[in-house]
C-alpha positions in Angstrom: 31.7 -9.6 6.5 31.8 -13.1 5.0 29.2 -15.8 4.6 29.6 -18.0 7.6 26.3 -19.9 7.4 26.9 -23.5 8.0 30.3 -23.0 9.7 31.0 -23.3 13.4 29.7 -20.4 15.4 32.5 -18.6 17.3 32.6 -19.8 20.9 32.3 -16.3 22.4 29.2 -15.6 20.3 27.6 -18.9 21.5 28.3 -18.1 25.2 27.0 -14.5 24.9 23.9 -15.5 22.9 22.7 -18.1 25.4 23.6 -16.0 28.4 21.6 -13.1 27.0 18.7 -15.3 25.7 18.3 -18.4 27.8 15.0 -19.3 26.1 16.4 -18.6 22.6 15.0 -16.5 19.8 13.6 -17.1 16.3 17.0 -16.2 14.9 18.8 -18.7 17.1 16.1 -21.4 16.3 17.0 -21.0 12.6 20.6 -21.6 13.3 20.0 -24.6 15.5 17.3 -26.3 13.5 17.8 -25.1 9.9 21.5 -24.2 9.8 21.5 -25.1 6.0 18.2 -23.5 5.1 20.1 -21.5 2.4 23.3 -22.7 0.6 25.6 -21.1 -1.9 24.4 -23.4 -4.6 20.8 -22.0 -4.2 22.0 -18.5 -5.1 24.2 -19.0 -8.1 24.2 -15.8 -10.2 22.8 -13.6 -7.4 26.0 -11.6 -6.9 26.3 -8.1 -8.4 27.3 -8.0 -12.1 29.0 -4.7 -12.1 32.4 -5.9 -10.8 31.9 -4.8 -7.2 32.8 -7.1 -4.4 29.5 -8.3 -2.9 28.3 -10.0 0.3 27.2 -13.6 0.2 23.6 -13.9 -1.1 23.1 -16.5 1.6 23.8 -13.9 4.3 21.7 -11.3 2.7 18.8 -13.7 2.1 18.8 -14.8 5.8 19.1 -11.2 7.0 16.1 -10.2 4.7 14.0 -13.0 6.1 14.8 -12.0 9.7 14.1 -8.4 8.8 10.6 -9.1 7.6 9.9 -11.5 10.4 10.4 -8.6 12.8 9.0 -5.9 10.4 12.2 -3.8 10.4 13.4 -1.2 8.0 16.7 -1.6 6.2 18.5 0.6 8.7 17.1 -1.3 11.6 18.0 -4.6 10.1 21.6 -3.5 9.4 21.8 -2.2 13.0 20.5 -5.6 14.2 23.4 -7.4 12.4 25.9 -5.1 14.1 24.3 -5.1 17.6 22.0 -8.1 18.1 23.8 -11.1 19.6 21.2 -13.5 18.5 21.5 -12.3 14.9 25.3 -12.7 15.1 24.6 -16.3 16.4 22.3 -17.0 13.5 24.8 -15.7 10.9 27.9 -17.2 12.6 29.6 -13.9 13.2 32.2 -12.7 15.7 30.9 -10.3 18.3 33.2 -7.7 16.9 31.9 -8.1 13.3 31.0 -4.5 12.0 28.2 -5.7 9.7 27.4 -3.9 6.5 25.7 -0.7 5.2 21.9 -0.8 5.0 21.8 0.1 1.3 23.1 -3.5 0.5 19.7 -4.9 1.4 17.9 -2.6 -1.1 20.3 -3.7 -3.9 19.8 -7.3 -3.0 16.0 -6.9 -3.3 16.5 -5.4 -6.7 18.2 -8.6 -7.8 15.5 -10.7 -6.2 12.9 -8.8 -8.2 14.4 -10.1 -11.5 13.1 -13.3 -13.1 11.5 -15.6 -10.5 14.2 -15.3 -7.8 11.8 -14.3 -5.0 9.7 -17.5 -5.6 12.9 -19.6 -5.7 13.9 -18.2 -2.3 10.6 -19.3 -0.7 10.8 -22.6 -2.6 14.3 -23.3 -1.2 13.1 -22.6 2.4 10.0 -24.8 1.9 12.1 -27.6 0.5 14.4 -27.6 3.5 11.3 -27.8 5.7 10.1 -30.8 3.7 13.4 -32.5 4.2 13.1 -31.7 8.0 9.7 -33.3 8.1 7.9 -30.1 8.9 5.9 -29.9 5.6 4.0 -32.9 4.0 3.8 -33.5 0.3 0.5 -34.3 -1.3 -1.2 -33.0 1.8 -3.8 -30.3 2.4 -3.4 -26.6 1.5 -5.7 -23.6 2.0 -5.6 -20.2 0.3 -7.0 -16.8 0.9 -6.4 -13.3 -0.6 -6.1 -9.9 0.9 -5.9 -6.4 -0.5 -2.5 -4.5 -0.4 -2.3 -0.7 -0.6 0.2 0.8 -3.0 2.8 3.2 -1.7 1.2 6.1 -3.6 -1.4 8.7 -3.0 -4.9 8.2 -4.5 -5.4 10.7 -7.3 -8.5 11.9 -9.1 -8.4 12.0 -12.9 -7.4 15.7 -13.0 -4.6 15.2 -10.5 -3.5 12.1 -12.4 -2.9 13.9 -15.8 -1.3 16.9 -14.1 1.0 14.9 -11.9 1.9 12.5 -14.9 3.0 15.5 -17.0 4.9 17.0 -14.1 6.8 13.7 -13.5 7.7 13.5 -17.2 8.9 17.1 -17.2 11.2 16.4 -14.2 12.8 13.5 -16.0 13.2 15.4 -19.3 14.8 18.4 -17.4 17.3 16.1 -15.8 18.0 14.3 -19.1 18.2 17.3 -21.6 17.5 20.7 -20.1 18.2 22.8 -23.3 15.9 20.6 -25.3 13.0 21.1 -22.9 13.7 24.8 -22.4 12.9 25.4 -26.1 9.4 23.9 -25.6 8.0 25.3 -22.4 6.6 28.8 -21.6 6.7 30.7 -18.2 3.1 29.6 -17.5 4.3 26.0 -17.2 6.0 26.8 -13.9 2.7 27.7 -12.2 1.0 24.6 -13.5 3.7 21.9 -13.0 6.3 23.5 -10.8 5.2 21.6 -7.7 3.1 18.4 -7.1 -0.5 18.6 -8.3 -3.0 18.6 -5.5 -6.8 18.8 -5.4 -6.8 22.0 -3.3 -4.7 23.8 -6.0 -7.0 23.0 -8.9 -9.6 25.5 -10.3 -12.9 25.4 -8.4 -15.4 26.3 -11.1 -16.7 23.5 -13.4 -15.9 25.5 -16.6 -12.5 26.6 -15.3 -11.7 23.0 -14.3 -12.7 21.7 -17.8 -10.5 24.4 -19.4 -7.6 23.5 -17.1 -7.9 19.8 -18.1 -7.8 20.6 -21.8 -4.8 22.9 -21.2 -2.9 20.0 -19.5 -3.9 17.8 -22.5 -2.5 20.3 -25.0 0.7 20.7 -23.0 1.2 17.0 -22.8 0.6 16.6 -26.6 3.3 19.3 -27.1 5.8 17.1 -25.3 4.7 13.8 -26.9 4.8 15.3 -30.4 8.3 16.7 -29.7 9.8 13.5 -28.4 8.4 11.5 -31.4 9.4 14.1 -34.0 12.0 13.3 -36.6 15.4 13.8 -35.3 14.4 13.7 -31.6 16.6 11.6 -29.3 15.3 8.1 -28.7 16.8 8.4 -25.2 14.2 11.0 -24.3 11.4 9.0 -25.9 12.3 5.9 -23.8 12.4 7.7 -20.4 10.0 5.9 -18.0 8.1 9.1 -17.3 7.5 9.8 -21.0 6.3 6.3 -21.6 3.8 6.6 -18.8 2.7 10.0 -20.1 2.0 8.5 -23.5 -0.1 5.7 -22.0 -2.1 8.0 -19.7 -2.8 10.4 -22.5 -4.2 7.6 -24.6 -6.4 6.5 -21.7 -7.6 9.9 -20.6 -7.9 11.9 -23.8 -9.2 11.2 -27.3 -9.6 13.0 -30.6 -13.3 13.7 -31.5 -14.9 13.8 -34.9 -13.7 17.4 -35.4 -10.1 16.5 -34.7 -10.0 18.3 -31.4 -8.5 16.9 -28.2 -11.3 15.9 -25.8 -11.5 14.6 -22.2 -12.8 11.0 -22.0 -16.0 10.2 -20.1 -16.0 8.0 -17.0 -17.1 4.4 -17.0 -20.8 3.6 -16.5 -22.8 0.6 -15.3 -24.1 0.1 -18.8 -20.5 -0.5 -20.0 -20.0 -2.8 -17.1 -22.4 -5.3 -18.7 -20.5 -5.3 -22.0 -17.3 -5.9 -20.1 -18.6 -9.4 -19.1 -19.6 -10.4 -22.6 -23.3 -9.5 -22.4 -24.7 -7.8 -25.5 -25.8 -4.2 -25.2 -29.4 -3.3 -25.7 -29.0 -0.1 -27.8 -30.9 1.4 -30.6 -27.7 2.2 -32.6 -24.6 0.1 -32.7 -22.5 3.0 -34.2 -23.4 5.3 -31.4 -22.3 2.6 -28.9 -18.9 2.3 -30.6 -18.5 6.1 -30.5 -19.4 6.1 -26.8 -16.8 3.4 -26.1 -14.1 5.5 -27.8 -15.0 8.4 -25.5 -14.7 6.4 -22.2 -11.7 5.6 -20.1 -10.5 2.0 -20.2 -11.3 -0.6 -17.5 -9.4 -0.7 -14.2 -7.4 -3.7 -15.3 -5.3 -1.5 -17.6 -6.0 2.0 -16.4 -3.0 3.7 -14.9 -4.0 5.5 -11.7 -0.7 7.0 -10.5 2.5 7.9 -12.5 4.6 7.0 -9.4 3.5 3.4 -9.6 2.2 2.6 -13.1 1.5 -1.0 -12.2 -0.8 -0.3 -9.3 -4.5 -0.5 -10.1 -7.8 0.6 -8.6 -10.3 -2.0 -7.3 -13.6 -1.9 -5.5 -14.9 -5.0 -3.8 -18.2 -5.4 -2.1 -20.8 -8.1 -1.5 -23.8 -9.0 0.7 -21.6 -10.8 3.2 -18.3 -8.9 2.9 -17.2 -5.5 3.9 -16.9 -3.0 1.2 -13.2 -2.4 0.2 -11.9 0.2 -2.2 -8.2 0.6 -2.8 -5.3 1.3 -5.2 -2.7 -1.4 -5.2 -2.4 -5.1 -5.5 -3.9 -8.4 -4.3 -1.9 -11.0 -2.4 -2.8 -14.7 -2.4 -1.2 -16.8 0.4 -1.3 -20.6 0.4 -0.4 -22.5 3.5 -0.4 -26.1 4.6 -3.0 -27.3 7.1 -2.1 -30.9 7.8 -2.4 -32.6 11.2 0.7 -33.1 13.3 2.8 -30.4 11.6 2.9 -26.6 11.8 1.0 -24.5 9.2 3.6 -23.2 6.8 3.1 -20.6 4.0 4.4 -22.5 0.9 3.3 -20.2 -2.0 2.7 -16.5 -2.5 1.1 -14.9 -5.6 0.9 -11.2 -6.2 -1.5 -9.8 -8.8 -2.9 -6.3 -9.7 -5.9 -5.4 -7.5 -8.7 -5.9 -10.2 -7.6 -9.5 -11.0 -10.2 -11.7 -9.4 -9.5 -14.6 -7.1 -10.9 -17.1 -9.6 -8.4 -16.0 -12.2 -5.5 -16.8 -9.9 -6.3 -20.5 -9.2 -4.4 -21.9 -12.1 -1.3 -19.8 -11.4 -1.4 -20.9 -7.7 -1.4 -24.6 -8.7 1.3 -24.0 -11.3 3.5 -22.5 -8.5 2.8 -25.3 -6.1 3.6 -27.9 -8.8 6.9 -26.2 -9.6 7.9 -26.5 -5.9 6.8 -30.1 -5.8 4.0 -29.4 -3.4 0.9 -30.1 -5.4 -1.7 -30.8 -2.7 -4.3 -33.6 -2.7 -6.9 -31.2 -1.3 -7.2 -27.4 -1.7 -9.5 -25.5 0.6 -10.8 -22.2 -1.0 -13.6 -19.8 -0.4 -16.4 -19.1 -2.9 -14.4 -16.4 -4.7 -12.1 -19.1 -6.2 -14.6 -21.9 -6.8 -16.9 -22.6 -9.8 -17.8 -26.0 -11.4 -15.5 -25.1 -14.3 -12.6 -24.5 -12.0 -13.3 -27.7 -10.0 -13.3 -29.8 -13.1 -10.3 -28.1 -14.7 -8.2 -28.4 -11.5 -9.0 -32.1 -11.1 -8.1 -32.8 -14.8 -5.1 -30.6 -15.1 -3.4 -30.9 -11.6 -5.1 -33.8 -9.9 -6.2 -31.6 -7.0 -9.6 -31.9 -5.3 -11.0 -28.4 -4.7 -13.1 -28.0 -1.5 -15.2 -24.8 -1.4 -18.8 -23.6 -1.6 -20.3 -23.3 -5.1 -22.6 -20.4 -5.5 -26.2 -21.2 -4.6 -29.0 -21.1 -7.2 -30.2 -17.4 -7.2 -33.8 -18.6 -7.8 -33.8 -20.6 -4.6 -35.8 -17.9 -2.8 -38.6 -18.2 -5.4 -39.3 -21.9 -4.8 -38.0 -24.5 -7.3 -34.3 -24.4 -8.0 -32.4 -26.1 -10.8 -31.7 -29.1 -8.6 -35.4 -29.8 -8.4 -35.5 -30.6 -12.1 -34.5 -34.0 -13.5 -32.1 -33.8 -16.5 -32.1 -36.6 -19.1 -28.8 -36.3 -20.7 -29.5 -39.1 -23.3 -32.7 -37.4 -24.6 -31.5 -33.8 -24.0 -34.6 -33.0 -22.1 -35.5 -31.8 -18.6 -38.5 -32.8 -16.5 -39.9 -30.3 -14.0 -41.2 -31.3 -10.5 -44.8 -31.4 -11.9 -43.8 -34.0 -14.5 -43.7 -31.7 -17.6 -40.9 -32.5 -20.0 -39.2 -29.7 -21.9 -38.3 -29.7 -25.6 -34.6 -30.7 -26.3 -32.2 -28.1 -24.9 -30.1 -26.1 -27.2 -26.5 -24.9 -27.0 -25.9 -21.3 -26.0 -23.3 -19.1 -24.4 -23.1 -17.7 -20.9 -20.3 -15.3 -20.0 -18.5 -16.4 -23.2 -18.6 -20.1 -22.2 -20.7 -23.1 -23.6 -24.0 -23.5 -21.9 -27.3 -25.3 -22.5 -30.6 -23.4 -22.8 -33.8 -25.1 -21.6 -37.2 -23.4 -22.2 -40.5 -25.1 -21.0 -43.7 -24.6 -23.1 -45.5 -21.4 -22.1 -48.9 -23.2 -22.2 -47.8 -25.9 -19.7 -46.3 -23.3 -17.3 -49.4 -21.0 -17.5 -51.7 -23.8 -16.3 -49.3 -25.0 -13.6 -50.5 -24.3 -10.0 -46.8 -23.7 -8.9 -46.2 -21.1 -11.6 -45.6 -18.2 -9.2 -43.2 -20.3 -7.1 -41.4 -21.6 -10.1 -41.1 -18.8 -12.6 -41.9 -15.8 -10.4 -43.9 -14.5 -13.3 -47.6 -13.9 -12.9 -48.1 -13.6 -16.7 -47.5 -17.3 -17.3 -44.1 -17.1 -18.9 -42.4 -20.4 -19.4 -39.6 -21.5 -17.0 -36.1 -21.0 -18.5 -33.1 -23.0 -17.2 -29.4 -22.6 -18.2 -27.5 -25.8 -17.7 -23.8 -26.4 -17.7 -22.2 -29.1 -19.9 -22.9 -32.5 -18.4 -19.7 -33.0 -16.2 -19.9 -29.5 -14.9 -23.6 -29.7 -14.2 -23.1 -32.9 -12.2 -20.3 -31.2 -10.2 -22.5 -28.2 -9.5 -25.5 -30.3 -8.4 -23.3 -32.6 -6.2 -21.5 -29.7 -4.5 -24.7 -27.7 -3.8 -26.1 -30.8 -2.1 -23.0 -31.7 -0.2 -22.1 -28.2 1.2 -25.2 -28.3 3.3 -24.2 -31.5 5.1 -22.4 -31.6 8.5 -19.5 -33.8 7.3 -18.8 -31.3 4.5 -19.0 -28.3 6.9 -16.6 -30.0 9.3 -14.2 -30.7 6.5 -14.3 -27.2 5.1 -14.0 -25.6 8.6 -10.2 -25.8 8.3 -10.2 -23.1 5.7 -11.1 -20.5 8.3 -7.5 -20.7 9.5 -6.5 -18.6 6.5 -8.2 -15.6 8.1 -5.8 -15.8 11.0 -2.9 -16.0 8.5 -4.0 -12.9 6.7 -4.4 -11.1 10.1 -0.9 -12.2 11.2 0.9 -11.1 8.0 -0.9 -7.8 7.8 -0.9 -6.8 11.5 2.4 -8.3 12.7 4.5 -8.1 9.5 3.1 -5.0 7.7 1.8 -6.8 4.6 -1.1 -4.4 4.1 1.0 -1.5 3.0 3.5 -1.7 0.2 7.1 -0.7 1.1 8.1 -0.4 -2.5 6.6 0.5 -5.9 6.0 -1.8 -8.8 4.5 -5.4 -9.0 7.9 -7.2 -9.0 9.3 -5.5 -5.8 5.9 -5.7 -4.1 6.0 -9.5 -4.7 9.5 -9.6 -3.2 8.0 -8.0 -0.1 5.2 -10.6 0.1 7.6 -13.5 -0.3 9.9 -12.2 2.4 7.0 -11.6 4.6 5.8 -15.2 4.1 9.3 -16.5 4.9 9.5 -14.4 8.0 6.1 -15.5 9.2 7.2 -19.1 8.8 10.2 -18.4 11.0 8.2 -16.9 13.8 5.6 -19.8 13.6 8.2 -22.5 13.6 10.2 -20.9 16.5 7.0 -20.8 18.5 6.2 -24.5 17.8 9.6 -25.9 18.6 12.1 -25.0 21.4 15.6 -23.8 20.3 18.4 -26.3 20.2 20.1 -27.1 23.4 23.9 -26.5 23.7 25.9 -29.3 25.4 26.8 -27.3 28.6 23.3 -25.8 29.0 21.3 -27.4 31.9 17.9 -28.8 31.0 14.8 -26.8 31.7 13.4 -27.7 35.2 10.1 -29.6 35.4 7.3 -27.8 37.2 5.5 -29.4 40.1 2.3 -29.8 38.1 4.3 -31.6 35.3 5.8 -33.9 37.9 2.4 -34.7 39.2 1.1 -35.5 35.7 4.0 -37.8 35.0 3.5 -39.7 38.3 -0.2 -40.2 37.4 0.6 -41.3 33.9 3.0 -43.9 35.3 0.3 -45.4 37.4 -2.1 -46.0 34.5 -1.7 -49.6 33.3 -1.1 -50.1 29.5 
């Protein structure tokens, strides 16, 4: 099977395709409207490097896009190449072409997962759409994220350590069976001979604790052996052994007596220190000792040996549905300009705990690399803060449009916006005319802030004390200001986002919800097909490319072949044309 993209389609394939599909299909639309969407120059270096004869990357790229457009497995996609006339039309194949084995697609995705090839594939498609006038540059883009479930089973901590050791033992047995046989005892077969499951664990609390420590000692036996002098480096570098070492560091520790101990779970008290807030503890040394005995944060904690890059995340809020999952987070950016279709132009895949706000800079870097830096970017509140708005405007020249978090004290009465800030004198005047002492620099979440504290005596005598401070004891009002440019952005955005023009402008962002629904429900984005961040990103990119194909095919009719009669005009359309002809210009 050769790469016939861009060549003349065999005449018999043309006749059979249009006879079987008079209205066309998305695959036929690609051929008619975007025959050169992928070229050989776009995939230099994508051939196998082991000397085998390989299929054209152009063909495999196009087949992969069609595969994810229709949410097919590798076997189904290879069968479509052999049996589907419209796919043969798209690929420029003879009707008798036998196609290829389905395993070729998996190997091609492995090559796509290297470097930034997946992003380049989507960038090539988007560039062709720009050249065709279907995507505008310096237009309007909107972004939203969704959770993606890893292709692994959720494990509790006891299952995690047991399954991690079992996976490492399987790899070691395959790599050097005699070496492993000298370390294990017959009891290991009952503990690690089959996958570790909750219903097979000891039931009593004491028995379970003893079982956990036994797994820890067994794992230390393996780790000490592979790192001993004279041990083969090949065994030490096995993926399962590397994961075993990391999991043991995260789940076990050595106490003051030198004994192996089980780490404690995270607590809400530690969650404060995670965000840079100082602990209120009677003893700093005891706090440090407590930190050593706890598992790490979800950003680095391995939760499954079968996908060490998947992470646990829990998301909940007052206006959002609670979500708890193990896997990744996908950010999709699409155009939303008038007069052209909405096209997904950028995809970013990150571990689940990485928050939306931390992805904004990477999204703009990816859009800039594709030459699609927007003039306006519509985002929800999870992406937007005054710091991000200011940085994005300065770094990328992009205007962020999204709601800034409201003042949490608004329910008490006076908000920060009710106070007048004199930046020249470094003072703040309250609604009752009281002026504060000069504000002082401080830190908030590790970033520069300004602290304003009004005199207690003035606040105690104020009739609006309860509405302002919320403190019946007469404590002075405390404000935390942002640096001047950021504070001005916050004040302006909080005022604008309650106006009707701003709401009408921001209403376009709601279309992202439909895109998330389309990619998850119609194209299977919610569940990972593969393991690992790189291959999961390949899935997300191909899903975006396939979604674009379906959307564009729905917006534009397929190309018309010369001998195909035009579509008849309905009676109502004829009436509308006659009425339009009677209207004077």
